[in-house]
N, C-alpha and C positions, 0 to 999 in steps of 0.2 A: 366709394365710386363716385369718380371727379366726375361733375356738373357739365363738363363737355363732353363725355363721353353716353349723355342720355339723348335716346334717339327718339323719333317719332314712334316708333314700333312699342316703344318701351312705354310712352305716354300712353297709346292709344289702349295696350293691355291694363294698366293700371285704370283708367276711366270705365274700361269694360268689367272690371271688377267691384266697382261700385255698385251699390242697391242689388245685392245678391249676386252679382253678375248681368243684370238685365236693366241697365240704366236706360231711363227715357231719355227720348232728344233732348229736352230741356236740362235734365240731369248732368247730359253728354254737353252741353253747350255750356253750362254754369261752369263744370270743373276745367273743360278747355280754357275758359275765358281766366280762371283763377291761375291757371298755369303758365296761360300764355303773358299774363302780366307780369310774374316771376321771371319768367325768361326773357321778356322784354328790358327787366332792369337789369337782369345779368349780360344783356349782350351790352348795353350802355356801359355798364362797368367792366368790358372788356375782359370777363371771365368763361365767355362763349364767343365762337365767331358765327354761329349762327341759330337762329331760332328754331328749334325742330317742332313747335307746334303748329308752325306755321303750314307743316303738312298733314296735319290730323284734321280729318273733315270737320265741316261743322254744317250743322244741320239746319235747314229752313222750316220753320214752325209756322204752319198753317191754322194759326188759333185765333179765333175772334176773343178778344178784350172783354166784349160786351159793354153795355151801358149802364152807369146809375142813373137811379131815378133822381128827378130834380124835384126838393122838397117845394112845397108852396107856403105860403105866409100863413097859412091856417095850420 
């Protein structure tokens, strides 16, 4: 299949198939990001006319990264 025929729905189906069909939001966003970089490159090289990943949902993560303990001189 030519890259120009890949749709947002196909990308969503692929990502949905990760992690035994139940990817977490972080996994979804990571896979989306990797594919987005590839399709941006494809767009710059004129292999495609639009980036289908732009139509794929991106999740907002509400996680606290926490804080690392500060080491003392002792």
